[in-house]
PDB file of N, CA, C and O in Angstrom, chain B, residues numbered from 101:
ATOM      1  N   MET B 101      -6.016   5.002 -10.530  1.00  0.00           N
ATOM      2  CA  MET B 101      -5.533   4.139  -9.467  1.00  0.00           C
ATOM      3  C   MET B 101      -5.091   2.778 -10.023  1.00  0.00           C
ATOM      4  O   MET B 101      -4.112   2.203  -9.546  1.00  0.00           O
ATOM      5  N   ALA B 102      -5.802   2.267 -11.020  1.00  0.00           N
ATOM      6  CA  ALA B 102      -5.439   0.972 -11.601  1.00  0.00           C
ATOM      7  C   ALA B 102      -4.066   1.058 -12.256  1.00  0.00           C
ATOM      8  O   ALA B 102      -3.270   0.125 -12.158  1.00  0.00           O
ATOM      9  N   TRP B 103      -3.787   2.181 -12.925  1.00  0.00           N
ATOM     10  CA  TRP B 103      -2.480   2.367 -13.561  1.00  0.00           C
ATOM     11  C   TRP B 103      -1.368   2.287 -12.507  1.00  0.00           C
ATOM     12  O   TRP B 103      -0.374   1.587 -12.702  1.00  0.00           O
ATOM     13  N   ARG B 104      -1.537   2.993 -11.411  1.00  0.00           N
ATOM     14  CA  ARG B 104      -0.522   2.999 -10.351  1.00  0.00           C
ATOM     15  C   ARG B 104      -0.352   1.601  -9.762  1.00  0.00           C
ATOM     16  O   ARG B 104       0.773   1.148  -9.552  1.00  0.00           O
ATOM     17  N   LYS B 105      -1.453   0.925  -9.498  1.00  0.00           N
ATOM     18  CA  LYS B 105      -1.394  -0.437  -8.964  1.00  0.00           C
ATOM     19  C   LYS B 105      -0.638  -1.359  -9.916  1.00  0.00           C
ATOM     20  O   LYS B 105       0.192  -2.158  -9.481  1.00  0.00           O
ATOM     21  N   ASP B 106      -0.919  -1.251 -11.200  1.00  0.00           N
ATOM     22  CA  ASP B 106      -0.225  -2.080 -12.194  1.00  0.00           C
ATOM     23  C   ASP B 106       1.272  -1.793 -12.216  1.00  0.00           C
ATOM     24  O   ASP B 106       2.078  -2.718 -12.317  1.00  0.00           O
ATOM     25  N   GLU B 107       1.647  -0.528 -12.124  1.00  0.00           N
ATOM     26  CA  GLU B 107       3.063  -0.150 -12.143  1.00  0.00           C
ATOM     27  C   GLU B 107       3.782  -0.672 -10.896  1.00  0.00           C
ATOM     28  O   GLU B 107       4.924  -1.123 -10.986  1.00  0.00           O
ATOM     29  N   VAL B 108       3.125  -0.615  -9.740  1.00  0.00           N
ATOM     30  CA  VAL B 108       3.707  -1.133  -8.497  1.00  0.00           C
ATOM     31  C   VAL B 108       3.852  -2.652  -8.590  1.00  0.00           C
ATOM     32  O   VAL B 108       4.906  -3.197  -8.263  1.00  0.00           O
ATOM     33  N   GLU B 109       2.806  -3.328  -9.032  1.00  0.00           N
ATOM     34  CA  GLU B 109       2.858  -4.787  -9.140  1.00  0.00           C
ATOM     35  C   GLU B 109       3.932  -5.250 -10.125  1.00  0.00           C
ATOM     36  O   GLU B 109       4.518  -6.318  -9.948  1.00  0.00           O
ATOM     37  N   ALA B 110       4.191  -4.451 -11.161  1.00  0.00           N
ATOM     38  CA  ALA B 110       5.220  -4.780 -12.148  1.00  0.00           C
ATOM     39  C   ALA B 110       6.624  -4.445 -11.644  1.00  0.00           C
ATOM     40  O   ALA B 110       7.614  -4.795 -12.286  1.00  0.00           O
ATOM     41  N   GLY B 111       6.712  -3.760 -10.483  1.00  0.00           N
ATOM     42  CA  GLY B 111       8.006  -3.408  -9.911  1.00  0.00           C
ATOM     43  C   GLY B 111       8.638  -2.165 -10.484  1.00  0.00           C
ATOM     44  O   GLY B 111       9.794  -1.864 -10.189  1.00  0.00           O
ATOM     45  N   ARG B 112       7.889  -1.425 -11.311  1.00  0.00           N
ATOM     46  CA  ARG B 112       8.437  -0.197 -11.885  1.00  0.00           C
ATOM     47  C   ARG B 112       8.326   0.981 -10.920  1.00  0.00           C
ATOM     48  O   ARG B 112       9.180   1.867 -10.922  1.00  0.00           O
ATOM     49  N   ILE B 113       7.278   0.993 -10.096  1.00  0.00           N
ATOM     50  CA  ILE B 113       7.143   1.990  -9.028  1.00  0.00           C
ATOM     51  C   ILE B 113       7.327   1.258  -7.712  1.00  0.00           C
ATOM     52  O   ILE B 113       6.618   0.297  -7.411  1.00  0.00           O
ATOM     53  N   ALA B 114       8.303   1.734  -6.925  1.00  0.00           N
ATOM     54  CA  ALA B 114       8.603   1.098  -5.639  1.00  0.00           C
ATOM     55  C   ALA B 114       7.731   1.654  -4.520  1.00  0.00           C
ATOM     56  O   ALA B 114       7.305   0.906  -3.640  1.00  0.00           O
ATOM     57  N   LEU B 115       7.465   2.941  -4.542  1.00  0.00           N
ATOM     58  CA  LEU B 115       6.663   3.614  -3.511  1.00  0.00           C
ATOM     59  C   LEU B 115       5.816   4.689  -4.181  1.00  0.00           C
ATOM     60  O   LEU B 115       6.246   5.308  -5.154  1.00  0.00           O
ATOM     61  N   ALA B 116       4.624   4.905  -3.664  1.00  0.00           N
ATOM     62  CA  ALA B 116       3.752   5.955  -4.184  1.00  0.00           C
ATOM     63  C   ALA B 116       2.871   6.451  -3.058  1.00  0.00           C
ATOM     64  O   ALA B 116       2.427   5.667  -2.220  1.00  0.00           O
ATOM     65  N   GLY B 117       2.617   7.749  -3.035  1.00  0.00           N
ATOM     66  CA  GLY B 117       1.727   8.289  -2.015  1.00  0.00           C
ATOM     67  C   GLY B 117       1.575   9.794  -2.123  1.00  0.00           C
ATOM     68  O   GLY B 117       2.270  10.462  -2.887  1.00  0.00           O
ATOM     69  N   ARG B 118       0.647  10.302  -1.335  1.00  0.00           N
ATOM     70  CA  ARG B 118       0.382  11.746  -1.306  1.00  0.00           C
ATOM     71  C   ARG B 118       1.384  12.457  -0.417  1.00  0.00           C
ATOM     72  O   ARG B 118       1.898  11.889   0.546  1.00  0.00           O
ATOM     73  N   GLN B 119       1.647  13.691  -0.751  1.00  0.00           N
ATOM     74  CA  GLN B 119       2.428  14.540   0.146  1.00  0.00           C
ATOM     75  C   GLN B 119       1.529  14.925   1.311  1.00  0.00           C
ATOM     76  O   GLN B 119       0.313  15.037   1.151  1.00  0.00           O
ATOM     77  N   GLU B 120       2.118  15.125   2.472  1.00  0.00           N
ATOM     78  CA  GLU B 120       1.330  15.514   3.646  1.00  0.00           C
ATOM     79  C   GLU B 120       0.580  16.820   3.416  1.00  0.00           C
ATOM     80  O   GLU B 120      -0.497  17.026   3.976  1.00  0.00           O
ATOM     81  N   SER B 121       1.141  17.699   2.598  1.00  0.00           N
ATOM     82  CA  SER B 121       0.485  18.978   2.296  1.00  0.00           C
ATOM     83  C   SER B 121      -0.732  18.794   1.394  1.00  0.00           C
ATOM     84  O   SER B 121      -1.513  19.728   1.209  1.00  0.00           O
ATOM     85  N   GLU B 122      -0.899  17.599   0.831  1.00  0.00           N
ATOM     86  CA  GLU B 122      -1.972  17.275  -0.110  1.00  0.00           C
ATOM     87  C   GLU B 122      -1.903  18.118  -1.375  1.00  0.00           C
ATOM     88  O   GLU B 122      -2.909  18.279  -2.066  1.00  0.00           O
ATOM     89  N   ARG B 123      -0.735  18.653  -1.684  1.00  0.00           N
ATOM     90  CA  ARG B 123      -0.539  19.456  -2.897  1.00  0.00           C
ATOM     91  C   ARG B 123       0.055  18.641  -4.033  1.00  0.00           C
ATOM     92  O   ARG B 123       0.427  19.188  -5.072  1.00  0.00           O
ATOM     93  N   GLY B 124       0.141  17.366  -3.837  1.00  0.00           N
ATOM     94  CA  GLY B 124       0.718  16.517  -4.870  1.00  0.00           C
ATOM     95  C   GLY B 124       1.085  15.181  -4.286  1.00  0.00           C
ATOM     96  O   GLY B 124       0.730  14.852  -3.155  1.00  0.00           O
ATOM     97  N   GLY B 125       1.797  14.424  -5.070  1.00  0.00           N
ATOM     98  CA  GLY B 125       2.210  13.106  -4.637  1.00  0.00           C
ATOM     99  C   GLY B 125       3.643  12.832  -5.026  1.00  0.00           C
ATOM    100  O   GLY B 125       4.306  13.656  -5.656  1.00  0.00           O
ATOM    101  N   VAL B 126       4.106  11.669  -4.642  1.00  0.00           N
ATOM    102  CA  VAL B 126       5.472  11.251  -4.918  1.00  0.00           C
ATOM    103  C   VAL B 126       5.429   9.821  -5.444  1.00  0.00           C
ATOM    104  O   VAL B 126       4.755   8.960  -4.879  1.00  0.00           O
ATOM    105  N   LEU B 127       6.147   9.584  -6.516  1.00  0.00           N
ATOM    106  CA  LEU B 127       6.363   8.245  -7.034  1.00  0.00           C
ATOM    107  C   LEU B 127       7.851   7.975  -6.992  1.00  0.00           C
ATOM    108  O   LEU B 127       8.641   8.785  -7.477  1.00  0.00           O
ATOM    109  N   ILE B 128       8.242   6.862  -6.428  1.00  0.00           N
ATOM    110  CA  ILE B 128       9.652   6.469  -6.413  1.00  0.00           C
ATOM    111  C   ILE B 128       9.760   5.201  -7.236  1.00  0.00           C
ATOM    112  O   ILE B 128       9.129   4.187  -6.935  1.00  0.00           O
ATOM    113  N   THR B 129      10.562   5.276  -8.270  1.00  0.00           N
ATOM    114  CA  THR B 129      10.714   4.136  -9.170  1.00  0.00           C
ATOM    115  C   THR B 129      11.842   3.236  -8.708  1.00  0.00           C
ATOM    116  O   THR B 129      12.630   3.588  -7.830  1.00  0.00           O
ATOM    117  N   GLY B 130      11.897   2.073  -9.320  1.00  0.00           N
ATOM    118  CA  GLY B 130      13.046   1.205  -9.145  1.00  0.00           C
ATOM    119  C   GLY B 130      14.228   1.802  -9.891  1.00  0.00           C
ATOM    120  O   GLY B 130      14.116   2.874 -10.485  1.00  0.00           O
ATOM    121  N   ASP B 131      15.343   1.121  -9.863  1.00  0.00           N
ATOM    122  CA  ASP B 131      16.556   1.566 -10.547  1.00  0.00           C
ATOM    123  C   ASP B 131      16.325   1.466 -12.046  1.00  0.00           C
ATOM    124  O   ASP B 131      16.218   0.367 -12.588  1.00  0.00           O
ATOM    125  N   MET B 132      16.248   2.620 -12.723  1.00  0.00           N
ATOM    126  CA  MET B 132      15.985   2.648 -14.160  1.00  0.00           C
ATOM    127  C   MET B 132      16.519   3.919 -14.772  1.00  0.00           C
ATOM    128  O   MET B 132      16.888   4.855 -14.063  1.00  0.00           O
ATOM    129  N   SER B 133      16.558   3.948 -16.069  1.00  0.00           N
ATOM    130  CA  SER B 133      17.042   5.126 -16.787  1.00  0.00           C
ATOM    131  C   SER B 133      16.000   6.244 -16.729  1.00  0.00           C
ATOM    132  O   SER B 133      14.831   6.012 -16.423  1.00  0.00           O
ATOM    133  N   ALA B 134      16.452   7.454 -17.030  1.00  0.00           N
ATOM    134  CA  ALA B 134      15.537   8.597 -17.091  1.00  0.00           C
ATOM    135  C   ALA B 134      14.490   8.367 -18.177  1.00  0.00           C
ATOM    136  O   ALA B 134      13.338   8.775 -18.023  1.00  0.00           O
ATOM    137  N   GLU B 135      14.874   7.729 -19.256  1.00  0.00           N
ATOM    138  CA  GLU B 135      13.934   7.457 -20.346  1.00  0.00           C
ATOM    139  C   GLU B 135      12.846   6.483 -19.910  1.00  0.00           C
ATOM    140  O   GLU B 135      11.676   6.665 -20.244  1.00  0.00           O
ATOM    141  N   ASP B 136      13.233   5.442 -19.159  1.00  0.00           N
ATOM    142  CA  ASP B 136      12.242   4.495 -18.654  1.00  0.00           C
ATOM    143  C   ASP B 136      11.297   5.165 -17.667  1.00  0.00           C
ATOM    144  O   ASP B 136      10.095   4.901 -17.680  1.00  0.00           O
ATOM    145  N   ALA B 137      11.833   6.031 -16.811  1.00  0.00           N
ATOM    146  CA  ALA B 137      10.988   6.764 -15.863  1.00  0.00           C
ATOM    147  C   ALA B 137      10.016   7.667 -16.619  1.00  0.00           C
ATOM    148  O   ALA B 137       8.852   7.786 -16.237  1.00  0.00           O
ATOM    149  N   GLN B 138      10.487   8.297 -17.680  1.00  0.00           N
ATOM    150  CA  GLN B 138       9.612   9.159 -18.478  1.00  0.00           C
ATOM    151  C   GLN B 138       8.498   8.350 -19.131  1.00  0.00           C
ATOM    152  O   GLN B 138       7.370   8.830 -19.237  1.00  0.00           O
ATOM    153  N   ARG B 139       8.795   7.145 -19.563  1.00  0.00           N
ATOM    154  CA  ARG B 139       7.755   6.291 -20.150  1.00  0.00           C
ATOM    155  C   ARG B 139       6.660   5.963 -19.126  1.00  0.00           C
ATOM    156  O   ARG B 139       5.484   5.876 -19.480  1.00  0.00           O
ATOM    157  N   ILE B 140       7.048   5.782 -17.863  1.00  0.00           N
ATOM    158  CA  ILE B 140       6.046   5.568 -16.809  1.00  0.00           C
ATOM    159  C   ILE B 140       5.162   6.805 -16.682  1.00  0.00           C
ATOM    160  O   ILE B 140       3.937   6.697 -16.645  1.00  0.00           O
ATOM    161  N   ILE B 141       5.774   7.952 -16.616  1.00  0.00           N
ATOM    162  CA  ILE B 141       5.029   9.214 -16.519  1.00  0.00           C
ATOM    163  C   ILE B 141       4.075   9.359 -17.698  1.00  0.00           C
ATOM    164  O   ILE B 141       2.919   9.747 -17.532  1.00  0.00           O
ATOM    165  N   ASP B 142       4.570   9.048 -18.879  1.00  0.00           N
ATOM    166  CA  ASP B 142       3.760   9.213 -20.089  1.00  0.00           C
ATOM    167  C   ASP B 142       2.548   8.287 -20.111  1.00  0.00           C
ATOM    168  O   ASP B 142       1.566   8.592 -20.788  1.00  0.00           O
ATOM    169  N   ARG B 143       2.587   7.172 -19.396  1.00  0.00           N
ATOM    170  CA  ARG B 143       1.456   6.244 -19.339  1.00  0.00           C
ATOM    171  C   ARG B 143       0.416   6.630 -18.290  1.00  0.00           C
ATOM    172  O   ARG B 143      -0.676   6.063 -18.275  1.00  0.00           O
ATOM    173  N   ASP B 144       0.733   7.579 -17.417  1.00  0.00           N
ATOM    174  CA  ASP B 144      -0.204   7.986 -16.370  1.00  0.00           C
ATOM    175  C   ASP B 144      -1.441   8.616 -17.020  1.00  0.00           C
ATOM    176  O   ASP B 144      -1.318   9.611 -17.734  1.00  0.00           O
ATOM    177  N   PRO B 145      -2.624   8.053 -16.784  1.00  0.00           N
ATOM    178  CA  PRO B 145      -3.841   8.618 -17.388  1.00  0.00           C
ATOM    179  C   PRO B 145      -4.079  10.080 -17.014  1.00  0.00           C
ATOM    180  O   PRO B 145      -4.589  10.849 -17.829  1.00  0.00           O
ATOM    181  N   TYR B 146      -3.716  10.469 -15.795  1.00  0.00           N
ATOM    182  CA  TYR B 146      -3.866  11.873 -15.399  1.00  0.00           C
ATOM    183  C   TYR B 146      -2.919  12.760 -16.191  1.00  0.00           C
ATOM    184  O   TYR B 146      -3.278  13.883 -16.543  1.00  0.00           O
ATOM    185  N   GLN B 147      -1.727  12.280 -16.476  1.00  0.00           N
ATOM    186  CA  GLN B 147      -0.758  13.015 -17.301  1.00  0.00           C
ATOM    187  C   GLN B 147      -1.306  13.134 -18.724  1.00  0.00           C
ATOM    188  O   GLN B 147      -1.256  14.206 -19.326  1.00  0.00           O
ATOM    189  N   GLN B 148      -1.821  12.047 -19.247  1.00  0.00           N
ATOM    190  CA  GLN B 148      -2.356  12.051 -20.612  1.00  0.00           C
ATOM    191  C   GLN B 148      -3.527  13.011 -20.761  1.00  0.00           C
ATOM    192  O   GLN B 148      -3.724  13.593 -21.827  1.00  0.00           O
ATOM    193  N   ALA B 149      -4.309  13.180 -19.691  1.00  0.00           N
ATOM    194  CA  ALA B 149      -5.456  14.091 -19.713  1.00  0.00           C
ATOM    195  C   ALA B 149      -5.071  15.531 -19.385  1.00  0.00           C
ATOM    196  O   ALA B 149      -5.925  16.418 -19.402  1.00  0.00           O
ATOM    197  N   GLY B 150      -3.789  15.773 -19.086  1.00  0.00           N
ATOM    198  CA  GLY B 150      -3.339  17.123 -18.760  1.00  0.00           C
ATOM    199  C   GLY B 150      -3.734  17.589 -17.379  1.00  0.00           C
ATOM    200  O   GLY B 150      -3.781  18.793 -17.129  1.00  0.00           O
ATOM    201  N   LEU B 151      -4.023  16.656 -16.463  1.00  0.00           N
ATOM    202  CA  LEU B 151      -4.483  17.019 -15.121  1.00  0.00           C
ATOM    203  C   LEU B 151      -3.368  17.113 -14.095  1.00  0.00           C
ATOM    204  O   LEU B 151      -3.576  17.660 -13.012  1.00  0.00           O
ATOM    205  N   VAL B 152      -2.195  16.595 -14.410  1.00  0.00           N
ATOM    206  CA  VAL B 152      -1.069  16.640 -13.485  1.00  0.00           C
ATOM    207  C   VAL B 152       0.183  17.083 -14.228  1.00  0.00           C
ATOM    208  O   VAL B 152       0.273  16.983 -15.452  1.00  0.00           O
ATOM    209  N   ALA B 153       1.130  17.566 -13.468  1.00  0.00           N
ATOM    210  CA  ALA B 153       2.452  17.912 -14.013  1.00  0.00           C
ATOM    211  C   ALA B 153       3.494  17.236 -13.141  1.00  0.00           C
ATOM    212  O   ALA B 153       3.448  17.337 -11.915  1.00  0.00           O
ATOM    213  N   TYR B 154       4.410  16.562 -13.761  1.00  0.00           N
ATOM    214  CA  TYR B 154       5.464  15.867 -13.034  1.00  0.00           C
ATOM    215  C   TYR B 154       6.734  16.713 -13.006  1.00  0.00           C
ATOM    216  O   TYR B 154       7.049  17.424 -13.961  1.00  0.00           O
ATOM    217  N   GLU B 155       7.440  16.620 -11.913  1.00  0.00           N
ATOM    218  CA  GLU B 155       8.808  17.137 -11.811  1.00  0.00           C
ATOM    219  C   GLU B 155       9.660  15.917 -11.485  1.00  0.00           C
ATOM    220  O   GLU B 155       9.655  15.418 -10.360  1.00  0.00           O
ATOM    221  N   ARG B 156      10.391  15.450 -12.491  1.00  0.00           N
ATOM    222  CA  ARG B 156      11.207  14.250 -12.309  1.00  0.00           C
ATOM    223  C   ARG B 156      12.543  14.662 -11.719  1.00  0.00           C
ATOM    224  O   ARG B 156      13.217  15.548 -12.244  1.00  0.00           O
ATOM    225  N   VAL B 157      12.924  14.016 -10.623  1.00  0.00           N
ATOM    226  CA  VAL B 157      14.179  14.296  -9.928  1.00  0.00           C
ATOM    227  C   VAL B 157      14.955  13.000  -9.828  1.00  0.00           C
ATOM    228  O   VAL B 157      14.460  12.021  -9.267  1.00  0.00           O
ATOM    229  N   GLY B 158      16.152  12.980 -10.358  1.00  0.00           N
ATOM    230  CA  GLY B 158      16.995  11.800 -10.259  1.00  0.00           C
ATOM    231  C   GLY B 158      17.970  11.924  -9.097  1.00  0.00           C
ATOM    232  O   GLY B 158      18.356  13.028  -8.713  1.00  0.00           O
ATOM    233  N   PHE B 159      18.361  10.787  -8.544  1.00  0.00           N
ATOM    234  CA  PHE B 159      19.400  10.797  -7.519  1.00  0.00           C
ATOM    235  C   PHE B 159      20.101   9.459  -7.541  1.00  0.00           C
ATOM    236  O   PHE B 159      19.563   8.467  -8.033  1.00  0.00           O
ATOM    237  N   ASN B 160      21.295   9.440  -7.011  1.00  0.00           N
ATOM    238  CA  ASN B 160      22.082   8.210  -6.907  1.00  0.00           C
ATOM    239  C   ASN B 160      21.990   7.716  -5.479  1.00  0.00           C
ATOM    240  O   ASN B 160      22.566   8.312  -4.568  1.00  0.00           O
ATOM    241  N   ALA B 161      21.264   6.628  -5.284  1.00  0.00           N
ATOM    242  CA  ALA B 161      21.089   6.074  -3.953  1.00  0.00           C
ATOM    243  C   ALA B 161      22.378   5.405  -3.496  1.00  0.00           C
ATOM    244  O   ALA B 161      22.846   4.452  -4.119  1.00  0.00           O
ATOM    245  N   ALA B 162      22.938   5.901  -2.425  1.00  0.00           N
ATOM    246  CA  ALA B 162      24.188   5.352  -1.909  1.00  0.00           C
ATOM    247  C   ALA B 162      23.931   4.299  -0.836  1.00  0.00           C
ATOM    248  O   ALA B 162      24.793   3.458  -0.581  1.00  0.00           O
ATOM    249  N   PHE B 163      22.773   4.333  -0.212  1.00  0.00           N
ATOM    250  CA  PHE B 163      22.461   3.402   0.871  1.00  0.00           C
ATOM    251  C   PHE B 163      21.071   2.835   0.656  1.00  0.00           C
ATOM    252  O   PHE B 163      20.175   3.547   0.203  1.00  0.00           O
ATOM    253  N   ARG B 164      20.882   1.583   0.970  1.00  0.00           N
ATOM    254  CA  ARG B 164      19.586   0.920   0.822  1.00  0.00           C
ATOM    255  C   ARG B 164      19.407  -0.031   1.991  1.00  0.00           C
ATOM    256  O   ARG B 164      20.326  -0.758   2.368  1.00  0.00           O
ATOM    257  N   ALA B 165      18.200  -0.014   2.562  1.00  0.00           N
ATOM    258  CA  ALA B 165      17.893  -0.936   3.654  1.00  0.00           C
ATOM    259  C   ALA B 165      17.832  -2.360   3.120  1.00  0.00           C
ATOM    260  O   ALA B 165      17.428  -2.569   1.977  1.00  0.00           O
ATOM    261  N   PRO B 166      18.221  -3.328   3.914  1.00  0.00           N
ATOM    262  CA  PRO B 166      18.143  -4.724   3.475  1.00  0.00           C
ATOM    263  C   PRO B 166      16.699  -5.076   3.074  1.00  0.00           C
ATOM    264  O   PRO B 166      15.743  -4.666   3.733  1.00  0.00           O
ATOM    265  N   GLY B 167      16.567  -5.819   2.017  1.00  0.00           N
ATOM    266  CA  GLY B 167      15.254  -6.252   1.568  1.00  0.00           C
ATOM    267  C   GLY B 167      14.548  -5.298   0.637  1.00  0.00           C
ATOM    268  O   GLY B 167      13.485  -5.629   0.111  1.00  0.00           O
ATOM    269  N   LEU B 168      15.097  -4.136   0.419  1.00  0.00           N
ATOM    270  CA  LEU B 168      14.453  -3.169  -0.507  1.00  0.00           C
ATOM    271  C   LEU B 168      15.125  -3.229  -1.857  1.00  0.00           C
ATOM    272  O   LEU B 168      14.739  -2.502  -2.772  1.00  0.00           O
TER     273      LEU B 168
END
């Protein structure tokens, strides 16, 4: 949890939370390269311990709400 909090406070993760199905979670990063996103994943203590598997999905955001 401290890792996630640090990433959010640093602005690297914009949103984080559990899926409603409770089968996983979602992390939404700020605008960054795939390599930078992978570095975030690689720092996750659960990833380092082999307890989680990430599926990284990129997209091009065409619309953004004011203030985000």
